[in-house]
N, C-alpha and C positions, 0 to 999 in steps of 0.2 A: 696162166699169165693174167695180170690185171687188165681189166677192160679199159680201152682208150678213153681219155676224157675229151668231151666236146663242150664248148661254150657257145652260147647263142646270144646275140645282141639284137634287140628290137629298135629300129630307127624310124622316126617320123621326119617331117620336113617343115616344121612350123617356123623355123628361123632361117629358111632360105637355103638349106643345104642341097647339094646336088646328088648326094647318095642317101638312099633310104630303103627301107624294107627289112628283111631278116638276113643277118650275117651269121655264118657258122664257121667255127674254128676247131679243127681236129688238132689238138695241141701236139706240136712237134712234127706236123705233117703238112706244111705248106701255108699256114696262116689263114686269113679270113677269106671266105668265099661268099658272095651274095647268092642266096637261094632264090632261084627263079622257077624251078620245076614244080608247078602246081600253084604257086603264089602269083597273083597278078603283077604285072610289070610296075604298076603304080602303087603297090602295097605300102601302106604306112602301118608299122607294127608298134603297138602300145603295150602288149603283154606277151610274155613267153612263159609257159608252165610245162615242166617235165612231169610225167606221171610218176608218183612216188613209188609205185610197185612195179612198173615196167618202164625203164628209162629209154627204151626204144620209141616210146610214144611221147610226142611233143605237141602241145597245143599252142596256137598263136592267135592273139586277138588283134584284128586289123581294122582299117577304116571301113571294111565291108564284111563284118561278121567274123566268125571263128574258122580256123583251119586246123587240120590235124596231120601229123606225120606218124608213120609206124616204123620208120627206118632211121631213127635218130636224126631227123631233120634233113635228109637228102631230098626227099620229095614230100609234097603236101597235097591235100585235097580239101576243097571247101566243103564244110559240113552242111547238113540239111537244116538250114536255119530259116525260121518263118519270115524274116524281114530282110530286105536288101538295104544297103547303104547305112547300116547301123554301125557306129564306132564301138568296138569292144575294147575296154580298158583293163579288164581283169578277168582271169579264169581260175577257178578253184576246183581241184579234184577233192571230193569229200574224203577225209582221212579214214573214216570208218566204213564208207560205202563207195568203193572205188569206181563203180559204174555211174555214180551221181556226180555231175559237174554243174557249176554255176558260172554264168558269164555276166559281167557288169558292163552297162552300156552308157553312152552319152548320145542324147539327153538321158537323164537318169532312168534306168530300166534294169530289170533282172530277168534272166532267162535260166532255165534249168533243163538238163538232160539226164534221163534216168537209164541210158543205155550206152554210156561211154562217149557220147557226142554224136551218135548216129542220127538222132533227131532231137529237137529242142522245143520247149514250150515257153512262151512269154508269160511270166507270172503277173498277177495284178500289180498295177502301179503302186509303189510305196506312197502311202498317204502322208508324206512329210512336207511341211510348209517350205516354200521357196523363200529363204530369208535374204539371200545375197544374189544380186544380179551382176554377173561378170561379162567380159567381152566374149566368153565362150560358154557353151552349155555345160551345166554341171555333169560330172561323170563319176561312176562307181569305180573307185580306184583299187579296192582290195576287199576280199572276204576272209573271214576266219570262222571256224566251227568250234564250239565248246566240246572238248574231248569227252565229257561225261553226259552230254545231252545232244544226241546226234541231230536233232531237228532244230537246235538253237544255233543261229547263224548271225554273225555281225558283219557290217559293211561300213566303210568310210567313204565319204563323198567329197570330191573337190568341186565346188566349195559349199558344203552344206552339213558338215559334221559327221555324226555317227548314228547308225540305225541298227535295230535288232529285230530278228524274226525268231519266233519260237515254234513255227509250224512249217519249217523247211522252205521258207521264202514266200509262202502264200500271203502273208500279211506282215507289216513292219511297224515297229514303234520307234519314235524319236528318242534318242539318248543324248541330246545335245544341250539340254537346258542348263546343266551345270557348267559346261564349257562357255556358254554365253554369259552366265553369271560371273564366272571367273574373270572374263574380259571386262565386264562392267565394274568390278571391284578392284582390279589391279591394273594401273596404268601401263605396266610393263608388258601386259598381255593384249593391249590394244594394237590393232594394225588394220589399216584400210588402204589398200593399194589399187584395187580395181573397182571399188565401190565406195559408198559413203558410210558404210556400216563398220564401226570400229571393232566389232566382234569377228570380222572377216578372217583374221589370222588364226583364230581359235577354231574356226569351222573349215579351214583350208586343209582337209584331210588327205594324206597321201598313202598311208599304209597302216595296218593294224595287225595284231597277232594275239593268239591265246595259246599259252603253253600247257601241255599235259601235266606239268608240275604244279600248276596253279589254276585248276578249273574255276570258271566264273570270274577270273581276272582278265581284263582286256587292256592292252596297251596300244595307244594310237600315236602315230607320228603326224604332227601338224606343223604349220609354219612357225608356231611359237614354241615348239619343243616336243617333248615326250610327256604324255599324260596317262595315268593309270586309273582304272576302275576296278574295285574289288567286289562290286555288287552287280555284276552283269550289266554295266552301263548305266546304272541308276545315278551314280555320283562319280566325280573325277577329282584327282589331285595331281598337282604338278610333280613330276619326278625330279625336277631341278637338275637336269642333265648339265646345266651350266656350271655346276660345282666341279665337273670333271672335264668339260670341253669348252673352249672359247667359241665354238660353233654350235648353234642350237637349232637351226632350221632343220626340222625332221623330215627326211624324204623317204626313208625306207626303214623297216624293222623286221627282222626274221628270227625265228626260233631255230636253233640247231636241231637237225634231225637225229643227231647222235647223243645229245645231252639236253634234256628239256629245260635245264636251268641256264643254259647258255643262250644269250641273245646277241645279235649283231645289229648295229644301227648305222645308217648313212646320214651324216650330219654335214651341214654347210652353212653359208651365210644367208643366202637367198636363192630364189629360183634360178636366177642367172647371175653367177658370181665367179670369182677366180680362185675359190678355195673349197675344198671338200675333204672329208676324212671318214674313216670307218672306226667305230668304237665297238668294243666287246664287253659284255657283262657276264660274269660267271655265277651271279646270284639273283637272277630274274630281274635285273635292272636296279638293284639297290645301289650298286657301285659300277663304275665304268672305267675302262682303260683304253687308251688309243691302241688300235690293233695294227694299223698300217704304218708302223714306224719306218721312217726312211723314205716314204713316198712324199711327193709334193704335187698333188693333183692341181691342174690349172683351171678347173671349173667345178661347178656344183656336182657333188657326188649324188647320183640319181638312184643307184640300185646296188644291192649286195645279195649274193647267193652262196650259202654253204653248199658244198658238194653233197649229193645224196648218199654216196657210198663211202667217201673217205673224209673223216673228220679233220684231216690236216689241210684239205683243200678249201679255199674260199676265194671267190671272185667278186669284183666290183667294177662299176662303170660310171664315168662322168658324162655330163650333158654333151660335151664337145668330142666325145668319141675316144676317150682314154679308157682302156680296159687293163686292169691289174689282177694278178692272181698269186696266191701262195700255195705251195705244196708241202710246206713244213710247219703249218700252224702259226704263220705270221713271222717266223724268224727271218725269212727272206722273201722278196717279191719279184715277180717278173712283169714286164710291160708287154701288152698285146695291142698296139695302136690300131684302131679301125682305119679304113681307107680315108684319104683326103676327101673332103666334101661332106663328111658326116657332121651334122650340126645338132641333132636332137636324138640322143640315146635315152630311151625311156625304160628299157627293161633288159635284164640279163638273167640267164639261167645256165646251169651246168648239168652234165649227165656223164 
């Protein structure tokens, strides 16, 4: 018998919602339940990562460090983390070294575990210039590992661009010069909402990925769209996703675990909007097609997650707590609305 599907939604409360934390849905068995066993009552969850080799193991990034579940999210334990009160916005399980994990923090910091999360080390601070001053501290939103270079790691920062490490996170190089140059040369790529720097939108990084089908190629989702580097972050070009979508604000991008040429992108109008969509590419981002046909999300599409075991299952979530899923490769969609009072959904994962 096929294993039951679970979906997890990470909720914060920055817009005044009354419901926050981690929510778990065992599909077809009672709807959403707020997880409180092991997570603090005031937990604000920014990241949810399911272990790619053992889907019973789920990691959560919270306002007070990382937590781990070994029973598919029923219960959690706080991990042995060196610092208290650190917001964790991203957690990566290394695809080649499954005991190695990375956690991205706000203010910007990187932590590594070499034993599955049992203990953590704070790595040296990335020596990247702070170019943008926002109302919130910058945060490490996503990591990706080059599939052919196990120690080469990429990260995107909200709001400070892209950085790269070639020594497993011990040191970092700035990969944002070309993004800033593109903003300077193209008026359409200028955007300053929270600062006076009009390269802000190009540095407003939300997600990035590297596909095993294209080692050395990095794709980043920023406020101004999707951008690709084919030289390990040395230079960037606009993927011009606007040719295929009227919505170009890039919030999430994922590689299918079943076909490395397949990408999913969460696109919207802005950080807080009334529209959002999921697009799919079958050719590593050369072309895109709307994947969530028939849906009419009422807010920004924040996250998308392909199911790790079933290529026909994909789930997505909006800022205001709408969760949608397909079990037939996008032919039909179901709605899984989160409870009333959810105002800030930042992450979704499935197992």
